[in-house]
Every structure is written in C-alpha cells, then in structure tokens.
C-alpha positions as CSV (number, residue, x, y, z in Angstrom):
1,M,-29.9,6.7,-9.3
2,K,-27.1,7.5,-7.0
3,R,-29.4,9.4,-4.6
4,L,-31.7,6.4,-4.7
5,L,-29.0,4.0,-3.8
6,K,-27.7,6.2,-1.0
7,Q,-31.2,6.3,0.5
8,T,-31.5,2.4,0.1
9,S,-28.1,1.8,1.6
10,S,-28.7,3.9,4.5
11,T,-32.0,2.2,5.2
12,T,-30.5,-1.2,4.8
13,H,-27.5,-0.7,7.1
14,N,-29.2,2.0,9.3
15,N,-26.2,4.3,8.7
16,S,-23.8,1.5,9.6
17,P,-20.8,2.1,11.9
18,L,-18.5,0.9,9.1
19,A,-19.8,3.8,6.8
20,S,-19.2,6.3,9.8
21,E,-15.6,4.7,10.2
22,V,-15.0,5.2,6.4
23,K,-16.3,8.8,6.6
24,R,-13.8,9.4,9.5
25,A,-10.8,7.9,7.9
26,L,-11.3,9.5,4.5
27,D,-10.2,13.1,5.2
28,V,-11.5,14.8,2.1
29,T,-14.7,16.6,1.1
30,Q,-17.7,14.7,-0.1
31,K,-17.5,16.7,-3.3
32,K,-13.8,15.6,-4.1
33,R,-13.5,13.3,-7.1
34,L,-12.2,10.0,-6.0
35,V,-10.9,7.1,-8.1
36,V,-11.8,3.8,-6.4
37,A,-9.8,0.7,-7.2
38,V,-12.5,-2.1,-7.4
39,S,-11.3,-5.7,-8.2
40,G,-14.8,-7.1,-7.8
41,G,-13.9,-9.0,-4.6
42,A,-15.6,-8.5,-1.3
43,D,-13.3,-5.9,0.0
44,S,-13.5,-3.4,-2.8
45,V,-17.2,-3.9,-3.4
46,A,-17.8,-3.2,0.2
47,L,-15.6,-0.1,-0.1
48,L,-17.5,1.2,-2.9
49,H,-20.9,0.8,-1.2
50,L,-19.5,2.3,2.0
51,L,-18.2,5.3,0.2
52,L,-21.7,6.0,-1.2
53,E,-23.2,5.5,2.1
54,A,-20.8,7.9,3.7
55,G,-22.0,10.6,1.1
56,H,-19.1,10.4,-1.4
57,E,-20.9,10.3,-4.7
58,N,-18.3,11.8,-7.0
59,L,-16.5,8.5,-7.7
60,V,-14.8,6.7,-10.5
61,V,-14.7,3.0,-10.6
62,A,-11.4,1.7,-11.8
63,H,-10.7,-2.0,-12.6
64,F,-7.4,-3.4,-13.7
65,N,-7.3,-6.9,-15.3
66,H,-4.0,-8.5,-14.6
67,R,-4.8,-11.4,-17.0
68,L,-3.6,-13.9,-14.6
69,R,-6.6,-16.0,-14.1
70,G,-7.9,-16.4,-17.6
71,K,-11.7,-16.4,-18.1
72,A,-12.1,-15.5,-14.3
73,S,-10.2,-12.3,-14.7
74,D,-12.3,-11.3,-17.7
75,G,-15.3,-12.2,-15.6
76,D,-14.2,-9.9,-12.8
77,A,-13.8,-6.9,-15.3
78,S,-17.3,-7.5,-16.6
79,F,-18.8,-7.8,-13.2
80,V,-17.2,-4.5,-12.1
81,K,-18.2,-2.6,-15.2
82,K,-21.9,-3.8,-14.7
83,L,-21.8,-2.8,-11.0
84,A,-20.5,0.7,-12.0
85,A,-23.4,1.0,-14.4
86,K,-25.9,-0.2,-11.9
87,L,-24.6,2.5,-9.4
88,D,-24.6,5.1,-12.2
89,L,-20.8,5.7,-11.8
90,P,-18.2,6.2,-14.4
91,F,-16.1,3.2,-15.1
92,E,-12.4,2.9,-16.2
93,G,-11.0,-0.4,-17.3
94,G,-7.5,-1.4,-18.0
95,S,-5.4,-4.5,-18.5
96,A,-1.8,-5.6,-19.0
97,D,0.1,-8.9,-19.6
98,V,1.7,-9.0,-16.2
99,K,3.5,-12.3,-16.7
100,T,5.3,-10.9,-19.7
101,H,6.1,-7.7,-17.9
102,A,7.5,-9.7,-14.9
103,K,9.6,-11.8,-17.2
104,K,11.1,-8.9,-19.1
105,Q,11.8,-6.7,-16.1
106,K,12.9,-9.8,-13.9
107,L,10.3,-9.0,-11.3
108,S,8.1,-11.1,-9.3
109,I,4.6,-11.5,-10.4
110,E,3.4,-9.5,-7.3
111,T,5.8,-6.6,-8.1
112,A,4.9,-6.5,-11.8
113,A,1.2,-6.6,-11.0
114,R,1.6,-3.7,-8.5
115,E,3.6,-1.6,-11.0
116,E,1.2,-2.1,-13.8
117,R,-1.9,-1.5,-11.6
118,Y,-0.6,1.8,-10.2
119,R,0.3,2.8,-13.8
120,F,-3.3,2.2,-14.8
121,L,-4.7,3.9,-11.8
122,S,-2.5,7.0,-12.4
123,S,-3.8,7.2,-15.9
124,A,-7.4,6.8,-14.8
125,A,-6.9,9.6,-12.3
126,K,-5.2,11.9,-14.8
127,K,-8.1,11.3,-17.3
128,H,-10.8,12.2,-14.7
129,K,-8.8,15.1,-13.3
130,A,-8.5,13.4,-9.9
131,D,-5.6,13.1,-7.6
132,V,-7.0,10.8,-5.0
133,L,-7.1,7.0,-5.0
134,V,-9.0,5.0,-2.5
135,L,-8.0,1.4,-1.8
136,A,-9.7,-1.4,-0.1
137,H,-6.9,-2.9,2.2
138,H,-8.5,-3.7,5.5
139,A,-7.4,-4.8,9.1
140,D,-6.5,-8.4,8.2
141,D,-4.5,-7.2,5.2
142,Q,-2.5,-4.8,7.7
143,V,-1.9,-7.7,10.0
144,E,-0.5,-10.0,7.3
145,T,1.6,-7.1,5.9
146,C,3.1,-6.2,9.3
147,L,3.9,-9.8,10.1
148,F,5.2,-10.6,6.6
149,N,7.6,-7.6,6.8
150,F,8.7,-8.7,10.3
151,L,9.7,-12.0,9.0
152,R,11.6,-10.4,6.1
153,G,13.7,-8.5,8.7
154,S,12.1,-5.0,7.8
155,G,12.7,-2.0,9.9
156,I,10.2,0.4,11.4
157,A,8.8,1.4,8.0
158,G,7.9,-2.3,7.3
159,L,6.6,-2.9,10.7
160,S,4.3,0.1,10.6
161,G,2.5,-1.5,7.7
162,M,0.3,0.4,5.3
163,K,-0.6,3.9,6.1
164,P,-4.2,5.1,6.0
165,H,-3.1,8.1,4.0
166,S,0.0,8.3,2.0
167,K,1.4,10.0,-1.3
168,R,2.8,8.4,-4.5
169,T,4.1,9.8,-7.7
170,V,3.5,7.5,-10.7
171,D,4.6,8.5,-14.2
172,G,5.0,12.2,-13.0
173,M,1.4,12.2,-11.4
174,D,1.3,13.2,-7.8
175,L,-1.5,11.0,-6.0
176,E,-2.9,10.8,-2.7
177,L,-3.8,7.3,-1.4
178,F,-6.3,6.6,1.1
179,R,-7.1,3.3,2.9
180,P,-10.2,3.9,5.0
181,L,-10.8,0.2,5.9
182,L,-7.5,-0.3,7.8
183,S,-9.2,-0.4,11.1
184,I,-12.0,-2.7,9.8
185,P,-11.6,-6.6,9.9
186,K,-12.5,-8.8,6.9
187,A,-15.3,-10.5,8.9
188,G,-16.9,-7.0,9.3
189,L,-16.9,-6.3,5.6
190,L,-18.4,-9.8,4.8
191,G,-21.1,-9.1,7.4
192,Y,-21.9,-5.8,5.7
193,L,-22.3,-7.4,2.4
194,K,-24.3,-10.2,3.7
195,S,-26.7,-8.0,5.6
196,G,-27.2,-5.7,2.4
197,K,-27.4,-8.8,0.1
198,I,-24.6,-7.3,-2.0
199,R,-22.9,-9.6,-4.6
200,F,-19.2,-9.8,-5.2
201,R,-16.7,-12.0,-6.9
202,E,-14.6,-14.7,-5.4
203,D,-10.9,-15.0,-6.4
204,N,-10.0,-18.8,-5.9
205,T,-6.3,-18.1,-6.0
206,N,-6.6,-16.5,-2.5
207,A,-7.5,-20.0,-1.3
208,V,-4.4,-21.6,-2.7
209,A,-1.4,-21.9,-0.2
210,K,1.3,-21.3,-2.8
211,A,2.7,-17.7,-2.6
212,S,4.4,-16.9,0.6
213,R,1.7,-14.3,1.6
214,N,-1.0,-16.9,0.9
215,K,0.7,-19.4,3.2
216,L,0.9,-16.8,5.9
217,R,-2.8,-16.0,5.4
218,L,-4.1,-19.5,5.1
219,K,-1.8,-21.4,7.4
220,V,0.2,-19.3,9.9
221,L,-2.3,-16.6,10.9
222,P,-5.1,-19.2,11.6
223,L,-2.7,-21.1,13.8
224,I,-1.8,-17.9,15.9
225,E,-5.4,-17.2,16.2
226,K,-6.1,-20.8,17.4
227,L,-3.3,-20.5,19.9
228,L,-3.6,-16.9,21.2
229,G,-7.1,-15.9,20.2
230,I,-8.3,-13.3,17.7
231,S,-7.2,-10.3,19.8
232,F,-3.6,-10.5,18.5
233,K,-4.8,-8.9,15.3
234,G,-5.9,-5.8,17.1
235,S,-2.7,-5.6,18.9
236,I,-0.7,-5.7,15.7
237,V,-3.0,-3.0,14.1
238,R,-2.4,-0.7,17.2
239,N,1.3,-1.3,17.1
240,A,1.3,-0.5,13.4
241,L,-0.2,2.9,14.2
242,L,2.3,3.6,17.0
243,L,5.2,2.6,14.7
244,A,3.8,4.8,11.8
245,D,4.0,7.8,14.0
246,E,7.7,7.0,14.9
247,E,8.4,6.4,11.3
248,D,7.1,9.9,10.4
249,L,9.1,11.3,13.1
250,L,12.4,9.7,12.1
251,S,11.6,10.6,8.4
252,S,11.0,14.3,9.3
253,L,14.4,14.3,11.2
254,S,16.5,12.4,8.6
255,S,15.0,14.0,5.4
256,P,16.8,17.5,5.6
257,M,20.1,16.0,6.0
258,A,19.6,13.3,3.4
259,Q,18.9,16.0,0.6
260,H,22.6,17.0,0.3
261,E,24.9,15.6,-2.3
262,T,27.4,14.6,0.2
263,L,27.4,13.7,3.9
264,P,29.8,15.1,6.5
265,L,31.5,12.3,8.5
266,K,31.6,14.3,11.7
267,L,27.7,14.8,11.6
268,L,27.1,11.1,11.0
269,R,29.3,10.0,13.8
270,E,27.5,12.2,16.1
271,L,24.1,10.9,15.3
272,H,22.2,8.2,17.3
273,P,22.6,4.9,15.3
274,A,18.8,4.8,14.5
275,L,18.9,8.2,13.1
276,R,22.2,7.6,11.3
277,R,20.7,4.7,9.5
278,R,17.6,6.6,8.4
279,V,19.8,9.4,7.1
280,I,21.9,7.0,5.1
281,H,19.0,5.1,3.7
282,A,17.2,8.2,2.7
283,W,20.4,9.6,1.2
284,L,21.0,6.6,-0.8
285,K,17.5,6.7,-2.2
286,N,17.9,10.4,-3.1
287,R,21.2,9.7,-4.8
288,G,19.5,7.1,-7.2
289,I,20.1,3.8,-5.4
290,E,17.1,1.7,-6.0
291,E,15.6,0.0,-2.8
292,P,18.6,0.2,-0.6
293,G,18.3,-2.4,2.0
294,F,19.9,-3.1,5.4
295,A,23.1,-4.5,3.9
296,E,23.7,-1.4,1.8
297,V,23.1,1.0,4.6
298,E,25.5,-1.0,6.9
299,R,28.2,-1.1,4.3
300,V,28.0,2.7,3.9
301,A,28.0,3.1,7.7
302,S,31.3,1.0,7.8
303,L,33.0,4.0,6.0
304,L,32.7,6.0,9.2
305,D,35.6,4.0,10.5
306,A,38.6,6.1,9.6
307,E,40.8,3.0,10.0
308,G,38.6,0.8,7.6
309,R,38.2,0.8,3.9
310,A,37.4,4.1,2.1
311,K,35.1,2.6,-0.6
312,I,32.2,0.1,-0.9
313,N,30.2,-1.2,-3.7
314,L,26.6,-0.3,-4.5
315,P,23.9,-1.7,-6.7
316,G,24.0,-0.5,-10.3
317,N,27.8,-0.5,-10.6
318,R,28.1,2.6,-8.3
319,H,30.2,3.2,-5.3
320,A,30.2,5.2,-1.9
321,R,33.5,6.6,-1.0
322,R,35.0,8.5,2.0
323,R,37.4,11.3,1.4
324,A,38.4,14.6,2.9
325,G,35.7,14.3,5.7
326,I,32.7,13.5,3.6
327,L,30.9,10.7,2.0
328,F,29.9,10.8,-1.7
329,I,28.6,8.5,-4.4
330,E,30.2,7.9,-7.7
C-alpha cells in the first residue's frame, strides 16, 4: 500500500519541489523510524504526504487530542486514525484534559497543551523505539514566532525562532526534533494539498482573534503584508537563520563556563556584556532556576559591582550571592 501511495504521490506531484525540500531538510536516512505529529490540519497532513513522497516510509503517525474543542477534537482524532490506516502506517493516539492540567499547575492553556503533547509524543517514540520527532511548523509559523518573541522582548534565542533541528529531553527520553517545512510558506502547503486533492481538517479556533498569537496572525501580519508586501516574511525567515547561527556560537562559548557550581567575578567582569549575559543565563538554568529571564540575569550581573549589594533574590525562594571573589546560589 505504501509503495502504491508513493508511486501515486510522485505521479500526482511530479516529484514536487516541496518533497525535495523536505528531503533536504530532514537529515536522516530513509530507513530511520520517525514519529510524525499529525493534528489533522493542513500543515501536518501535507507533511505526512511529503515525507512519503520523499521516500520516508518508516513512519509512525502520532495524534494528541487536547480535548479543547469538544466533538471537533474527537473528529480530528478519528480523521487522523483513518488517514494512518489508509496509508498503511502505524497510529498512536493520546489525549489529556489540558484545561485541568493548566489550572492545577497555574499554566497558560498554550503551555499546558505543549507540555502534555510532548509527554505523549515522547511516550509514543519510546513505544516504537524511535528517537526522532517530525513537526509541521512552516515558514508562516516561523515569522509569527519571531515577531511574537520580538514584541515580548526576547533576546537572540527568541528572535532566531524555531530551529530546523533541535534536541529535547522529555521524561528522561532524549529526542531529536526536525521541522522540515520551516522554509515552506503555508500557501505552498495548501497548493500541494489542493493539487493532490488531499483532504484535511479545519481548526475553526485558528480563525478567532482571541489569543495573542491569533491576533498577531489574523490582524497584525496581514496589515504588515498590505503595507510592505509579502517579501517581509522571507526577510524574517532569513534573519532567523542568521540569528540561529549566532545563537549557536554564543551557546558554545558560554556553556563550558556555565557548567561550574560557582562563577569567578574576575572572569565575568572581563567578558563582553553579550557573552556575560549568556553565561549567567545558562548558569542559572544549570543551577535549577526555572526559565530565568532578563530581569533575573540583570540582577545577578549587578552583583559584579563591588560597591553594590552582595545578595539578590531569585525565583523559588533562592538567592545569588557574592563572596570571596565568586558568585554562588543558595
């Protein structure tokens, strides 16, 4: 069945440029087992077909039901399960009460959904003895992410957006994440689906300008496109690639210094401010400070002033202190 689908897909799309792009971006062998996150929407359904067209047949279709849209969510799960069966691919389904999890943990719905989704994807990968997840984020998602992070005041890490290839540890499981559609715009994916007469599910909540990211997607980005033209999206995607390389460089320089339990004041004072911030940020994370932000990093940096205070507060009722030429956390 899979071989027949591959032949049909190749004939329908004439070995589409999109499949070639996916093949280039997904730096793994075609025999490698991949867990593909499929919501049932246009992006992930296109990804699944493009992976098959690119020769990746050892796929596991994974669908997570967030239980946020009632019968529509159940409809998505049923659609993806049937799609996997039609393509003769193994299917893994999971669900969680995201709203309850968000309330208990005092998280936003988006954060709670992401946590539960990755937990499920990790378990699916473990069950199928896979360590690679393939996600359907595309170029429009990248533009949205970069601009959203800029408005939040993120540093280079935020402005570089999502990485085509990254690593993540979930519940002790080390995973590789690939996003092979990051250079492909949404319109290209929709065109691919239309030309192949491939069905997908619509998520009506994406058309409601309520959440901040939806407002950005539905109101701000169309206005920028109207005023400046669509080329601005390509510029943001290119900048994200450049900034991602700079992010990797700074991380490689700061990581060795941030591994130590204490930081020497003399060394920190000699560092360029950009590198110093990175060292402090990584050091705080390594010492168990959850999601340190600009404010926490700047407060720790203030301890370098020998005439200033010698102790500052940190999240979780912890403190950073200056004593005998070093910084440490207690």
